[in-house]
C-alpha positions as a Markdown table, in Angstrom:
| # | Residue | x | y | z |
|---|---|---|---|---|
| 1 | Unk | -1.5 | 2.8 | 29.7 |
| 2 | Unk | 1.9 | 1.9 | 28.3 |
| 3 | Unk | 2.5 | 1.8 | 24.6 |
| 4 | Unk | 4.2 | -1.3 | 23.3 |
| 5 | Unk | 7.4 | -0.3 | 21.5 |
| 6 | Unk | 8.6 | -3.8 | 20.3 |
| 7 | Unk | 7.3 | -6.7 | 18.3 |
| 8 | Unk | 7.9 | -10.3 | 19.1 |
| 9 | Unk | 8.8 | -12.9 | 16.4 |
| 10 | Unk | 5.3 | -14.1 | 16.0 |
| 11 | Unk | 4.1 | -10.5 | 15.3 |
| 12 | Unk | 6.9 | -9.9 | 12.8 |
| 13 | Unk | 5.8 | -13.1 | 11.0 |
| 14 | Unk | 2.2 | -11.8 | 10.9 |
| 15 | Unk | 3.2 | -8.4 | 9.6 |
| 16 | Unk | 5.4 | -9.8 | 6.8 |
| 17 | Unk | 2.9 | -12.6 | 6.1 |
| 18 | Unk | 5.5 | -15.3 | 6.5 |
| 19 | Unk | 5.7 | -18.4 | 8.8 |
| 20 | Unk | 7.2 | -18.2 | 12.3 |
| 21 | Unk | 10.2 | -20.3 | 11.3 |
| 22 | Unk | 11.1 | -17.9 | 8.5 |
| 23 | Unk | 10.7 | -15.0 | 10.9 |
| 24 | Unk | 13.3 | -16.7 | 13.3 |
| 25 | Unk | 15.7 | -17.0 | 10.3 |
| 26 | Unk | 15.2 | -13.3 | 9.6 |
| 27 | Unk | 16.2 | -12.5 | 13.2 |
| 28 | Unk | 19.5 | -14.2 | 12.7 |
| 29 | Unk | 20.5 | -11.8 | 9.9 |
| 30 | Unk | 23.1 | -9.2 | 10.8 |
| 31 | Unk | 21.1 | -6.4 | 9.1 |
| 32 | Unk | 17.8 | -7.2 | 10.9 |
| 33 | Unk | 17.1 | -5.2 | 14.0 |
| 34 | Unk | 16.4 | -8.1 | 16.4 |
| 35 | Unk | 17.4 | -7.9 | 20.1 |
| 36 | Unk | 17.8 | -11.0 | 22.3 |
| 37 | Unk | 16.7 | -10.5 | 25.9 |
| 38 | Unk | 17.5 | -13.8 | 27.6 |
| 39 | Unk | 15.4 | -16.3 | 25.7 |
| 40 | Unk | 13.1 | -13.7 | 24.1 |
| 41 | Unk | 13.7 | -12.0 | 20.8 |
| 42 | Unk | 12.2 | -8.6 | 20.3 |
| 43 | Unk | 12.2 | -6.1 | 17.4 |
| 44 | Unk | 11.9 | -2.4 | 18.0 |
| 45 | Unk | 8.9 | -1.1 | 16.0 |
| 46 | Unk | 10.8 | 2.0 | 14.6 |
| 47 | Unk | 13.9 | 0.0 | 13.7 |
| 48 | Unk | 11.7 | -2.7 | 12.0 |
| 49 | Unk | 10.0 | -0.2 | 9.7 |
| 50 | Unk | 13.3 | 1.5 | 8.9 |
| 51 | Unk | 14.7 | -1.9 | 8.0 |
| 52 | Unk | 11.7 | -2.6 | 5.8 |
| 53 | Unk | 12.0 | 0.7 | 4.0 |
| 54 | Unk | 15.7 | 0.0 | 3.3 |
| 55 | Unk | 15.0 | -3.5 | 2.2 |
| 56 | Unk | 12.4 | -2.2 | -0.3 |
| 57 | Unk | 14.9 | 0.3 | -1.7 |
| 58 | Unk | 17.8 | -2.1 | -1.9 |
| 59 | Unk | 16.8 | -5.5 | -3.3 |
| 60 | Unk | 20.1 | -7.1 | -2.3 |
| 61 | Unk | 19.4 | -6.5 | 1.4 |
| 62 | Unk | 16.0 | -8.2 | 1.2 |
| 63 | Unk | 15.8 | -11.7 | 2.6 |
| 64 | Unk | 13.2 | -12.6 | 0.1 |
| 65 | Unk | 15.5 | -12.4 | -3.0 |
| 66 | Unk | 16.3 | -15.6 | -4.9 |
| 67 | Unk | 19.2 | -17.5 | -3.4 |
| 68 | Unk | 22.4 | -17.8 | -5.4 |
| 69 | Unk | 22.7 | -21.2 | -7.0 |
| 70 | Unk | 25.8 | -23.3 | -6.5 |
| 71 | Unk | 26.9 | -26.0 | -8.8 |
| 72 | Unk | 26.6 | -29.5 | -7.4 |
| 73 | Unk | 28.3 | -32.8 | -8.1 |
| 74 | Unk | 26.1 | -35.8 | -9.0 |
| 75 | Unk | 26.8 | -39.0 | -7.1 |
| 76 | Unk | 26.0 | -42.5 | -8.2 |
| 77 | Unk | 23.5 | -44.2 | -5.9 |
| 78 | Unk | 22.2 | -47.7 | -5.6 |
| 79 | Unk | 18.6 | -48.5 | -6.4 |
| 80 | Unk | 16.8 | -49.8 | -3.3 |
| 81 | Unk | 13.4 | -51.2 | -2.6 |
| 82 | Unk | 11.3 | -52.7 | 0.2 |
| 83 | Unk | 12.0 | -50.5 | 3.3 |
| 84 | Unk | 12.5 | -52.4 | 6.6 |
| 85 | Unk | 12.1 | -50.9 | 10.0 |
| 86 | Unk | 15.3 | -51.5 | 12.1 |
| 87 | Unk | 15.2 | -50.2 | 15.7 |
| 88 | Unk | 13.6 | -46.9 | 15.0 |
| 89 | Unk | 15.5 | -46.3 | 11.8 |
| 90 | Unk | 14.4 | -46.9 | 8.2 |
| 91 | Unk | 16.7 | -49.2 | 6.4 |
| 92 | Unk | 16.5 | -50.3 | 2.7 |
| 93 | Unk | 17.4 | -53.6 | 1.2 |
| 94 | Unk | 19.1 | -53.4 | -2.2 |
| 95 | Unk | 17.4 | -55.0 | -5.2 |
| 96 | Unk | 18.9 | -58.2 | -6.5 |
| 97 | Unk | 20.7 | -57.6 | -9.7 |
């Protein structure tokens, strides 16, 4: 009987108690040990646990840290009401002023 040496993305999500979409985001990080094999993404078990230990020791390498906030510019927008369906899109008619 062969012993499984990798996890797939769904198994990584279950191990970390996160959703699958977040696990796919994690596999795109340069410091995460994911390997793409054609269309499949696998994570070697030993490398995963090593990454997890390093992430626990170094808070900056953890993907679960708070994102840095960037200042944003406010834009003036028109007040709209009464949505109207237009060929599959949702359009809004401006209020009469």
